[in-house]
Structure formats: structure tokens, C-alpha cells
VOGU-3710 file (C-alpha; in Angstrom, 3 decimals, decimal comma):
1> mcgivgyvgk> -3,127/-100,858/-5,061  -2,084/-104,359/-6,114  -1,596/-107,220/-3,719  1,850/-108,799/-3,635  3,187/-111,709/-1,610  6,452/-113,663/-1,463  7,532/-116,824/0,391  10,840/-118,607/0,983  11,108/-121,486/3,412  10,783/-125,212/3,867
11> qsalpilleg> 7,101/-125,568/2,971  5,458/-125,760/-0,442  5,258/-122,178/-1,660  2,306/-122,470/-4,024  -0,542/-122,966/-1,518  0,928/-120,259/0,745  1,027/-117,809/-2,145  -2,518/-118,586/-3,257  -3,807/-118,238/0,293  -2,036/-114,874/0,670
21> lkrmeyrgyd> -3,482/-113,651/-2,660  -6,991/-114,565/-1,534  -6,565/-112,560/1,621  -5,383/-109,548/-0,377  -7,820/-109,828/-3,301  -9,601/-106,687/-2,120  -6,448/-104,823/-3,141  -6,728/-105,838/-6,775  -8,701/-108,390/-8,763  -8,279/-107,605/-12,468
31> sagiavlnhg> -5,862/-110,502/-12,864  -3,556/-112,703/-10,805  -0,320/-114,558/-11,228  2,445/-116,545/-9,504  6,075/-117,415/-10,172  7,872/-120,227/-8,350  11,255/-121,840/-8,789  10,741/-125,506/-9,578  14,083/-127,314/-9,370  15,894/-124,074/-10,176
41> tlfikknvgk> 13,685/-123,098/-13,163  11,063/-120,374/-13,166  7,471/-121,547/-13,519  4,961/-118,773/-14,176  1,182/-118,867/-14,382  -1,127/-115,859/-14,991  -4,847/-115,486/-15,426  -7,358/-112,703/-16,004  -9,938/-112,374/-13,243  -10,097/-113,626/-9,685
51> vtaletslkg> -7,561/-115,680/-7,723  -9,941/-118,649/-7,970  -9,362/-118,731/-11,756  -5,613/-118,827/-11,157  -6,043/-121,551/-8,550  -8,119/-123,662/-10,953  -5,521/-123,319/-13,689  -2,866/-124,590/-11,302  -4,555/-127,854/-10,423  -2,074/-130,657/-10,973
61> adtsanigig> 0,899/-128,271/-10,939  4,196/-129,270/-9,308  4,069/-128,103/-5,693  7,637/-128,940/-4,719  8,904/-125,335/-5,007  9,639/-123,690/-1,639  10,197/-120,167/-2,980  7,884/-117,968/-5,015  5,974/-114,763/-5,510  2,322/-113,914/-6,230
71> htrwathgvp> 0,344/-110,892/-7,383  -3,230/-109,609/-7,701  -3,485/-106,645/-10,098  -5,454/-103,385/-10,105  -4,681/-101,982/-13,531  -2,930/-98,631/-13,950  -1,052/-99,120/-17,259  -2,464/-101,547/-19,776  -5,827/-103,279/-19,879  -6,479/-106,331/-17,691
81> neinahphvd> -5,302/-109,336/-19,719  -2,937/-112,239/-19,297  0,009/-110,415/-20,936  -0,259/-107,410/-18,643  -0,749/-109,559/-15,529  2,178/-109,954/-13,143  4,760/-111,402/-12,665  6,762/-109,847/-15,489  10,017/-111,374/-16,713  13,204/-110,275/-18,459
91> cnskialihn> 14,131/-111,191/-22,034  15,536/-114,601/-20,992  12,763/-115,400/-18,493  15,360/-115,786/-15,749  14,133/-112,921/-13,516  10,519/-112,460/-12,364  9,162/-109,336/-10,711  5,872/-108,243/-9,117  5,106/-104,568/-8,469  2,660/-102,296/-6,668
101> gvienftslr> 2,930/-98,635/-7,636  3,583/-96,517/-10,725  6,849/-95,991/-12,608  6,398/-92,432/-13,880  9,360/-92,349/-16,281  8,660/-95,743/-17,803  8,221/-94,357/-21,355  11,738/-92,965/-21,589  13,225/-96,007/-19,861  11,415/-98,364/-22,238
111> tmlesqghkf> 12,662/-96,434/-25,263  16,231/-96,620/-23,944  15,969/-100,343/-23,194  14,442/-101,137/-26,578  17,328/-99,356/-28,246  19,634/-101,711/-26,382  17,817/-104,752/-27,740  15,310/-105,527/-24,973  11,994/-107,020/-26,125  8,863/-105,990/-24,282
121> rsdtdtevlv> 5,772/-108,177/-24,082  3,280/-106,021/-22,143  1,841/-102,485/-22,047  2,686/-102,029/-18,362  5,040/-99,595/-16,665  6,246/-102,451/-14,428  8,040/-104,377/-17,154  10,752/-101,764/-17,508  11,935/-102,587/-14,001  12,692/-106,232/-14,706
131> hlieefykts> 14,488/-105,314/-17,908  16,546/-102,696/-16,098  17,566/-105,323/-13,531  18,487/-107,657/-16,377  20,612/-104,944/-18,008  22,620/-104,253/-14,864  22,967/-107,967/-14,047  24,746/-108,516/-17,361  27,764/-106,564/-16,160  27,707/-107,355/-12,442
141> ydmefalkra> 26,393/-110,910/-12,054  25,038/-109,657/-8,691  21,285/-109,448/-8,202  21,480/-107,064/-5,204  23,725/-104,683/-7,126  21,555/-104,907/-10,260  18,396/-104,178/-8,247  19,905/-101,125/-6,571  21,166/-99,728/-9,859  17,802/-100,295/-11,511
151> lskvsgtygi> 15,914/-98,585/-8,707  18,233/-95,588/-8,901  17,007/-95,019/-12,451  13,244/-94,994/-11,833  10,929/-92,193/-10,786  7,618/-92,942/-9,097  6,488/-95,419/-6,479  7,101/-99,102/-6,005  6,718/-102,047/-3,719  8,416/-104,982/-5,471
161> ivlseyepek> 9,518/-108,539/-4,944  12,049/-110,139/-7,296  12,730/-113,840/-7,822  15,578/-115,109/-9,995  17,112/-118,292/-11,287  20,489/-116,614/-10,802  20,186/-116,565/-6,979  17,483/-119,175/-6,415  17,435/-119,152/-2,605  16,694/-115,460/-2,251
171> lfvarkgspl> 13,818/-113,008/-2,577  14,668/-109,340/-3,139  12,165/-106,869/-1,729  12,174/-103,064/-2,100  9,891/-100,184/-1,225  9,361/-96,550/-2,128  5,922/-95,093/-1,462  4,122/-98,410/-1,609  3,658/-100,538/1,523  5,615/-103,723/2,159
181> vigygeneml> 5,834/-105,798/5,311  8,305/-108,609/6,106  7,125/-111,611/8,130  9,478/-113,696/10,258  8,397/-117,352/10,448  9,977/-120,536/11,728  12,577/-121,412/9,083  10,672/-119,298/6,575  10,360/-115,658/5,564  7,423/-113,886/3,948
191> aasdasalvq> 6,785/-110,495/2,383  3,522/-108,852/1,382  1,835/-105,544/0,685  -0,628/-106,248/3,506  -0,107/-108,000/6,845  -3,335/-109,935/6,344  -1,412/-112,228/3,974  1,062/-113,067/6,750  -0,957/-113,417/9,919  -1,666/-117,125/9,517
201> htrkvnyled> 2,093/-117,816/9,482  3,575/-115,281/11,855  2,853/-112,291/14,055  6,426/-111,043/13,957  6,783/-108,428/11,261  8,932/-105,506/10,075  7,589/-102,705/7,953  10,021/-101,544/5,263  10,669/-97,820/5,037  11,008/-95,877/1,793
211> geiailtsss> 14,389/-96,355/0,162  15,023/-99,732/1,790  15,553/-103,187/0,304  15,427/-106,559/2,015  17,138/-109,801/1,002  15,178/-112,776/2,285  16,284/-116,402/2,670  14,531/-119,148/4,597  16,548/-118,249/7,677  17,170/-114,508/7,541
221> aviktlddve> 16,123/-111,069/6,451  18,807/-108,463/5,797  17,473/-104,937/5,439  19,576/-102,227/3,811  19,227/-98,768/2,368  19,858/-98,201/-1,311  23,180/-96,683/-0,203  24,134/-100,097/1,246  23,767/-99,149/4,923  22,471/-102,120/6,927
231> verdaeeltf> 19,341/-101,328/8,958  18,797/-102,646/12,479  15,168/-102,422/13,543  13,167/-104,471/16,040  10,271/-106,479/14,712  6,705/-105,620/15,700  3,815/-107,848/16,754  0,653/-107,934/14,657  -2,343/-106,896/16,728  -5,187/-108,735/14,949
241> dleeiekggf> -6,267/-112,358/14,712  -6,988/-114,548/11,699  -10,648/-114,670/12,703  -10,919/-110,929/12,184  -10,208/-111,297/8,449  -12,674/-114,176/7,947  -16,354/-113,667/7,034  -17,581/-115,392/10,180  -20,811/-116,713/8,595  -21,806/-113,456/6,868
251> ahfmlkeiye> -22,492/-113,440/3,137  -20,031/-110,586/2,575  -17,242/-108,834/4,430  -19,137/-105,571/4,062  -22,175/-106,935/5,911  -19,969/-108,415/8,626  -18,215/-105,064/9,047  -21,524/-103,156/9,213  -22,715/-105,457/12,005  -19,361/-105,181/13,835
261> qpvtiedsmr> -19,883/-101,474/14,439  -21,273/-101,692/17,976  -18,026/-103,438/18,933  -15,696/-101,263/16,848  -17,238/-98,023/18,148  -16,803/-99,368/21,658  -13,211/-100,391/20,931  -12,378/-96,916/19,610  -13,451/-95,479/22,985  -12,056/-98,207/25,201
271> grlledqgts> -9,932/-96,752/28,015  -10,240/-93,252/26,570  -13,231/-91,843/28,471  -12,973/-90,239/31,943  -16,620/-90,242/32,956  -16,132/-88,631/36,349  -14,213/-85,724/34,789  -16,318/-85,355/31,640  -13,353/-85,618/29,295  -11,219/-88,009/27,277
281> vlgglshvid> -7,640/-89,136/27,405  -5,675/-89,801/24,211  -2,097/-90,901/24,957  -1,042/-90,508/21,333  -1,672/-86,752/21,538  -0,212/-86,091/24,983  2,982/-84,420/23,790  1,198/-82,193/21,240  -1,976/-81,331/23,084  -0,863/-77,746/23,896
291> klvhaprivf> -0,051/-77,237/20,236  -3,556/-78,403/19,333  -5,311/-76,327/21,933  -3,559/-73,142/20,858  -3,613/-73,788/17,114  -4,958/-70,763/15,227  -6,246/-73,160/12,554  -6,585/-76,883/11,957  -6,477/-78,329/8,421  -7,861/-81,786/7,704
301> aacgtswhaa> -6,576/-83,680/4,663  -8,210/-86,887/3,549  -9,798/-88,761/0,624  -13,141/-90,481/0,011  -14,957/-91,687/3,118  -12,224/-90,288/5,360  -12,822/-86,860/3,770  -16,487/-87,149/4,806  -15,389/-87,952/8,358  -13,152/-84,882/8,283
311> lvgeymfeqy> -16,189/-82,738/7,322  -18,013/-83,964/10,419  -14,839/-83,239/12,390  -14,933/-79,670/11,107  -18,406/-79,174/12,554  -17,344/-80,736/15,856  -14,123/-78,743/16,295  -15,636/-75,435/15,370  -18,770/-75,827/17,507  -17,110/-77,134/20,678
321> ahipveveya> -13,428/-76,272/20,534  -13,905/-72,936/18,704  -10,966/-73,589/16,396  -11,211/-72,566/12,720  -11,031/-75,652/10,518  -10,500/-76,255/6,824  -11,073/-79,580/5,108  -8,907/-80,356/2,069  -8,952/-83,118/-0,484  -5,559/-84,683/0,101
331> sefryrnpil> -5,311/-85,336/-3,643  -5,355/-81,592/-4,289  -3,497/-80,384/-1,201  0,104/-80,279/-2,391  -0,704/-79,208/-5,936  -2,173/-75,844/-5,092  0,573/-74,369/-2,875  -1,577/-74,308/0,300  -1,043/-71,448/2,726  0,140/-72,924/6,027
341> nkddvvivis> 1,278/-70,862/9,014  3,851/-72,181/11,453  1,345/-72,703/14,285  -1,314/-74,462/12,169  -1,906/-78,147/12,714  -2,626/-80,567/9,877  -4,610/-83,708/10,661  -4,569/-86,487/8,074  -7,190/-89,250/8,126  -6,814/-92,621/6,397
351> qsgetadtla> -8,176/-96,073/7,198  -5,163/-97,896/5,758  -2,551/-95,347/6,703  -1,105/-95,888/3,234  -3,372/-93,743/1,031  -0,931/-92,236/-1,473  -2,525/-88,792/-1,745  -2,969/-88,463/2,033  0,607/-89,555/2,656  1,793/-87,002/0,096
361> alreaksrgi> -0,220/-84,285/1,929  1,383/-85,304/5,222  4,861/-85,054/3,724  4,098/-81,711/2,129  3,002/-80,261/5,461  5,983/-81,723/7,317  8,363/-80,332/4,722  7,074/-76,912/5,669  7,677/-77,466/9,358  3,992/-77,972/10,217
371> tvlgicnvvg> 2,894/-80,292/13,023  1,029/-83,222/11,451  -1,274/-85,611/13,319  -2,595/-88,890/11,965  -5,884/-90,657/12,525  -5,667/-94,149/11,039  -6,554/-97,745/11,613  -3,505/-99,830/10,683  -0,758/-100,068/13,270  2,667/-99,625/11,749
381> ssiaresdag> 1,351/-97,976/8,569  3,265/-95,189/6,847  0,988/-92,431/8,167  1,183/-93,851/11,696  5,017/-93,871/11,510  5,483/-90,498/9,836  2,988/-88,387/11,777  4,266/-86,289/14,681  1,475/-87,779/16,832  -1,896/-89,414/16,316
391> vyihagpeig> -4,722/-91,679/17,334  -5,562/-95,221/16,184  -9,254/-95,876/15,600  -8,981/-99,568/16,533  -11,591/-100,725/14,041  -9,745/-103,957/13,240  -9,055/-105,147/9,677  -11,555/-103,773/7,174  -11,674/-106,019/4,114  -14,767/-104,744/2,286
401> vastkaftsq> -13,737/-102,167/-0,309  -16,606/-99,861/0,705  -15,596/-98,486/4,109  -18,192/-98,794/6,885  -16,874/-99,542/10,353  -13,773/-97,390/9,779  -16,023/-94,385/9,103  -17,969/-94,659/12,343  -14,757/-95,322/14,286  -13,192/-92,221/12,721
411> ltvlalvtll> -16,205/-90,189/13,810  -15,975/-91,607/17,302  -12,286/-90,702/17,591  -12,971/-87,212/16,232  -15,617/-86,805/18,953  -13,033/-87,885/21,563  -10,527/-85,346/20,267  -13,240/-82,663/20,195  -14,179/-83,440/23,803  -10,564/-83,300/24,943
421> larkkgmpee> -9,970/-79,925/23,259  -13,272/-78,467/24,352  -12,694/-79,320/28,013  -9,177/-77,835/27,866  -10,657/-74,677/26,343  -13,229/-74,125/29,049  -16,201/-76,401/28,359  -18,063/-76,915/31,685  -17,591/-80,313/33,280  -21,319/-81,085/33,139
431> agkeivhelk> -21,371/-80,513/29,395  -18,400/-82,829/29,028  -20,137/-85,473/31,133  -23,202/-85,291/28,871  -21,048/-86,002/25,819  -19,286/-88,881/27,613  -22,662/-90,319/28,617  -23,994/-90,170/25,043  -20,802/-91,648/23,632  -21,107/-94,618/25,947
441> llpekvrsif> -24,681/-95,229/24,762  -23,735/-95,357/21,064  -22,923/-99,099/20,781  -26,321/-100,106/22,154  -28,119/-97,572/19,998  -26,404/-98,997/16,906  -27,491/-102,471/17,949  -31,104/-101,260/18,185  -30,960/-100,214/14,506  -30,037/-103,825/13,603
451> ndtkqidlia> -33,029/-105,216/15,542  -35,421/-104,538/12,659  -34,114/-104,019/9,145  -37,271/-105,154/7,306  -38,072/-101,582/6,281  -34,627/-101,207/4,738  -35,061/-104,464/2,783  -38,456/-103,243/1,552  -37,057/-99,921/0,377  -34,055/-101,585/-1,295
461> nefkemrnfl> -36,311/-103,953/-3,213  -38,590/-101,090/-4,267  -35,805/-98,872/-5,611  -33,197/-101,357/-6,796  -33,827/-100,514/-10,481  -33,520/-96,729/-10,104  -30,820/-95,039/-12,119  -30,343/-92,004/-9,812  -30,611/-91,129/-6,140  -30,340/-87,814/-4,301
471> ylgrgynfpv> -29,166/-87,666/-0,670  -29,838/-84,499/1,370  -28,886/-83,412/4,889  -28,074/-80,283/6,857  -25,439/-79,480/9,452  -23,738/-82,539/10,842  -25,778/-84,716/8,458  -24,655/-83,071/5,234  -21,468/-85,212/5,253  -23,683/-88,226/5,961
481> alegalklke> -25,604/-87,444/2,759  -22,271/-87,437/0,878  -21,284/-90,738/2,483  -24,633/-92,395/1,837  -24,429/-91,421/-1,858  -20,841/-92,660/-2,101  -21,748/-96,054/-0,633  -24,608/-96,510/-3,102  -22,564/-95,681/-6,193  -19,515/-97,637/-5,023
491> isyihaegyp> -21,240/-100,979/-4,723  -24,515/-100,813/-6,729  -23,298/-98,643/-9,639  -26,362/-96,391/-9,291  -25,578/-92,723/-9,849  -26,105/-90,851/-6,551  -25,278/-87,373/-5,319  -25,165/-85,847/-1,847  -26,016/-82,220/-1,178  -26,732/-79,861/1,692
501> aaemkhgpia> -30,527/-79,897/1,744  -30,842/-76,118/1,253  -28,670/-76,317/-1,871  -31,292/-78,448/-3,604  -33,062/-75,259/-4,732  -29,879/-74,040/-6,422  -29,912/-76,655/-9,141  -30,679/-80,279/-8,173  -34,381/-79,582/-7,734  -34,582/-79,571/-11,548
511> lidknmpvvf> -34,039/-83,325/-11,436  -36,878/-84,118/-9,043  -39,695/-86,276/-10,383  -41,339/-89,599/-9,584  -38,259/-91,466/-10,807  -35,820/-89,655/-8,473  -35,735/-91,161/-4,965  -34,613/-88,570/-2,428  -33,060/-89,701/0,833  -33,367/-87,119/3,613
521> iaprdgsyek> -31,220/-87,429/6,774  -33,693/-85,746/9,089  -33,106/-86,422/12,811  -34,752/-84,018/15,215  -31,933/-81,520/15,533  -31,527/-77,777/15,233  -32,265/-77,802/11,497  -35,201/-80,199/11,605  -37,859/-77,646/10,656  -35,795/-76,428/7,720
531> vmsniqevka> -35,373/-79,983/6,487  -39,134/-80,503/6,729  -39,593/-77,534/4,386  -37,122/-79,126/1,945  -39,086/-82,348/2,054  -42,255/-80,455/1,221  -40,503/-78,940/-1,812  -39,598/-82,404/-3,048  -43,104/-83,770/-2,504  -44,585/-80,841/-4,402
541> rrgrviaivn> -42,652/-82,061/-7,425  -43,769/-85,686/-7,085  -40,435/-86,820/-5,642  -40,374/-89,987/-3,565  -38,968/-89,431/-0,091  -37,022/-91,829/2,114  -36,428/-90,191/5,505  -34,008/-91,125/8,289  -35,794/-89,892/11,420  -35,731/-90,247/15,190
551> edesemdqla> -39,327/-91,163/15,881  -42,820/-91,554/14,430  -44,405/-88,162/13,844  -47,731/-87,385/12,190  -46,263/-84,668/9,953  -43,455/-86,876/8,736  -45,859/-89,782/8,284  -47,816/-87,694/5,815  -44,762/-86,381/3,918  -42,312/-89,262/3,669
561> dyriivpktl> -43,040/-92,289/1,529  -40,689/-94,378/3,690  -39,230/-93,800/7,128  -36,268/-95,456/8,823  -36,053/-94,744/12,534  -32,795/-94,288/14,402  -32,334/-93,445/18,107  -31,887/-89,846/19,264  -28,500/-88,619/20,376  -26,462/-85,388/20,509
571> dmlapiltvi> -26,262/-83,543/17,188  -22,491/-84,067/17,037  -22,899/-87,847/17,351  -25,944/-88,215/15,120  -23,870/-89,090/11,987  -22,655/-92,262/13,724  -26,272/-93,456/13,882  -27,784/-91,932/10,748  -25,132/-93,453/8,469  -25,913/-97,035/9,579
581> plqllayria> -29,191/-97,419/7,664  -27,602/-95,821/4,607  -24,830/-98,439/4,673  -27,446/-101,206/4,930  -29,592/-99,646/2,179  -26,625/-99,503/-0,207  -25,681/-103,058/0,678  -29,173/-104,463/0,155  -29,694/-102,644/-3,148  -26,334/-103,974/-4,423
591> vfrgcnvdqp> -27,246/-107,534/-3,383  -30,653/-107,286/-5,088  -28,872/-106,079/-8,231  -26,437/-109,006/-8,157  -23,362/-106,822/-7,681  -20,061/-108,025/-6,214  -20,365/-106,154/-2,924  -16,887/-106,791/-1,523  -15,044/-106,239/-4,794  -16,899/-103,535/-6,783
601> rnlaksvtve> -15,651/-102,930/-10,273  -12,743/-100,547/-10,863  -12,174/-100,028/-7,097  -9,499/-101,244/-4,735  -9,466/-100,995/-0,964  -6,308/-99,000/-0,420  -5,415/-96,348/-3,005  -1,626/-96,529/-2,883  -1,010/-94,854/-6,266  -1,679/-91,259/-7,227
//
């Protein structure tokens, strides 16, 4: 989950590396470091904390180097400190290496290397790699050969960039299970774990595949397999602009991305609705649509917020397409020997398209001959490339660690897939047209929620010191309760739990008192009266109720301590609207508490290690 960047060219490397690290800081911010070659000698600087601390420590540094590497760390092995920060070096400080991933057999490798006289400085798994490269370089005097031999000895995942005094005009890049993208500039080459670090310099990129290495100079990039087969692959064009990864006047990326949702929801539908036919068109599924329509079962696999989206998808698919659905935690999927039949379809959902557990679930299903579809945001990501078919959500870059706009775009795409399947399975045209009509109204309805957020600010200020929250919903809004609770604990560090409202009586009701705020997602849908009964049960125990509702009603006025009104829509689309105030509530509480909203502690945006 670390951010890594490398540069070789004619410009000063240091400012380019620092800029790239800032753009990737959401991937890791425990510590940061750089290594550059100044006049043929490695210069390394590392700091605990944010990239700004590293930048401050480099004031006055020599900026003549035109080759270097940089890293932001999210700790897996070893506490965040300067020693454990990357880059790591070999015994003679001639080779520097940065790494994203986990070396699973590092303990045995370290023991072997220590027996051969290697001295280790850190507690990290990464350091064994640079010492392995050193060991193989001793006998070959060839960095490419040494890198390949070293990588043949490790188990686990890696995205690495290596810089060496021995071959000072080259960067060596390699990938297995951890994303890396090569950028082609004008008399310069770049590499990074995220394209956001490259977009200011080039739009022309190449995504490394697992088991590939790249040797970069200022004028070329040679891509090979570990078996020394040269790879010919056309470069791709990045599809987003620099402005999309800037804050644009907002205090935080998260707030910007919350307010972008009218546009991102619209973008996820753009060109995909056939209003006159009451259906949708999804080109990415065209060659597998019959397989989907006739699937005896669909299995979703996802993690975190994407798992909540999958739960909503389960309700949609079963209600309208009449296909049995199971929703799996991707992190558990391949470890429990799941039963998959040859005609089942697995759908994986991931914002980044690089989530390690979700990618592992995809590969497990494919290894069994199962058709796998991907729903993701990042063009060219591993899941996008390895799925048999899929749909992009077109939410644009999402920088805030707590996912917001990606969630509503995922729900929108799931609604489009549901509509397509339902119409092919006999849904009347008029019913399809009603769904299309309501989908098209969603962006404006989201905007209406933003017109008056004073009530949300008032609630956030009132409850900012609470230690616990309970979120309750039924039907389509049960996953929204889970998502609302997740957002609150992610960025405000308040303990929160989401439950189906009826399950409250089976345990959580024991927690209800005046110090337990209870958020009810209670739009006027088929379960509204049942939810009203649940609210009464909370009020009878002196609980304080915050209700997400569709309109002012006398009964709700008497029961709820606070109400947040959202527009009415179809039950299947309600989560897209009811989640918006919960995102804002979590955001405002976190701000009132002084939390780092965009970079919450212990979290990173893209979980690329298991």
C-alpha cells in the first residue's frame, strides 16, 4: 500500500520525486524517503511522518541529480521510524531499493544472508531484497541478472524500483502482485505505483504485468519477463486530468469528492441509458451477457465499501433479475474452498482495481474455469485487465482514503447491470422506463441534499464527543447502515456499528441509553412501518434518534430527535441518496474532532497487501 516513484531524465529529479510522493501520500504516510545519485554517489534522506517533513529536511540539498527514487510507507513489518523507512540499501550503500508489498519468506532469507555476512539495519521484510541483489551482483557484476536471481528467491508480492551506483544511468523496476506503471516522457522516463504521480509529466503509460521487469533510461524503457523474454506492448493514454487530483478550493479531498457525486453519478450513466427502450447498454458486458442472464448463481467478492455496494447489488439482482446471489468477503473467499459451479458468474468490485484480496479472489475463480466480471474505477488496473469482462464506474480519481463517490458510482453501475438483466429476463418495458427515469433524476436529487446542510452540521457538533454510534436500516438500506458506520469510524475514530434494524432486539438493544446516538435510515419504502416500530423501541430506552427520512411527518417529528431529509426515489436507488448525509455527517464530526480526514490513522487508500 506504499507509494513509490522513480525518475530518470534531463531534469532535476528531486522536485519531481517530492511532487510524486505528495500525490501518492494517501497510499502511505508513516514515513517517507528518497535516494538520488549525486555525481555518481547515492544520497539518501528519510524521515518519519509526512512528505512535508522530508521536504523540509531537504532544503538546501544538491538538486543536480537527474535520477532517483522516492517512497511513502504504510508499515507492514517494523514500526514507523527512520531506520525502517525506505529506501533500503545493501551493506556497502551502493544499491538502493524501494518496495510496495510483502516478502513472505523474509525470515529464512534474512537468516541465510546473515550467515553469509550481511548486516541488516532495519526490521523490515524489504531489506532482504536489496541484500539478495547485492549477493548476486558480487558474482555477476550485472544488475539485471542480480535482480532476476534475487526475485527468483522471494515469495510474496512486490512492486520495486532499484537504483545503483554500479549502473548509474538506469532504474530497474519489477512487479508481482503490486501495481507499477511506467510513464514515457520527453527525454525522461518515470515509474510509480499510481498514475497520479505521473500525469503532470506524461499521459503515455504502460502497466507492468506480474513477472515483468523494466529497465529505464532517460530515452528508453525495455520490458522483459523474468525468463528474459522481451515484451512488446503498446502504451496507453491516461484518461484523467491533473485538475481532477487537486483539491479545487475544498478543505479536503473527501469533501470535494462528496460534492462531486452529482457529476460522477451522471458520468457512470453517460451513454449507457436507452430511455425509449427502458433499458441500459453496457459494451463491456456484450460478449458475456448471455452467460450472465442464464447464470444459476452470481457471487460477488469485494472488501470494505465495495462489499457494502455488493450487498446492495444482491438486493437489486434478486428482486429484479431473479438470480440467486451470494456476497463474499474477498479476503475470505479463496481460503475456505468455495463451491463454484461451472455456470456460476463471479463479479469482483474494487475502486482501485488493485485490492490484493479481491484480485486473489478473481484469480481463484478463474483458476477454476469460472467467468469473472470486474466492476472498478481505474482504467488499466489489474482487475480490469484480468477480468473476462466488466464495467468501469467512471468516478475519476478518488484521493480521499474514505471512499465516497466510488461507492455511489458502484451502486449506479449495479443498477444499470440490474436493469439490463431484468429487461432481458422479461421485465416490462414500462417498468424499465420508470427505472431509467429515476436514474436520470439522481444527480439533481443529490444536488438538492447539498442545498442545506445546516442540520448535518448541527448534529455533528452535538454528537462529536460521543464514543459510540449505532446505525440501523432495513432492506436496501441495511448496507447503507454498514457504510455509514464504516465512514464514521474510518475518519473520526468513533466506534460505530451497522445492523439490520430488526436485529437490534437480538443484542444491540442492550447498549441503548442516552449516550448512544442511533442513526436510522428510514425512507418511506416497503419497510417504513417496521422501522418506525424499531425507532419507538429505541426511544422507549432513552436513545437519541437521528433519522434519514423522505419528508416531514408528524409521527416522525415526535419520535426522532433530529431529521435529515432526502428526496424520494425507487427503493433500489434509495441507497445512493440516503448515504450522502451519512458521508457528510462523518466528515463534519471528524473535522470538529480535529482528525486528519484525508489520511486517517492506520489506513491507506488501496490495500495492495494481504
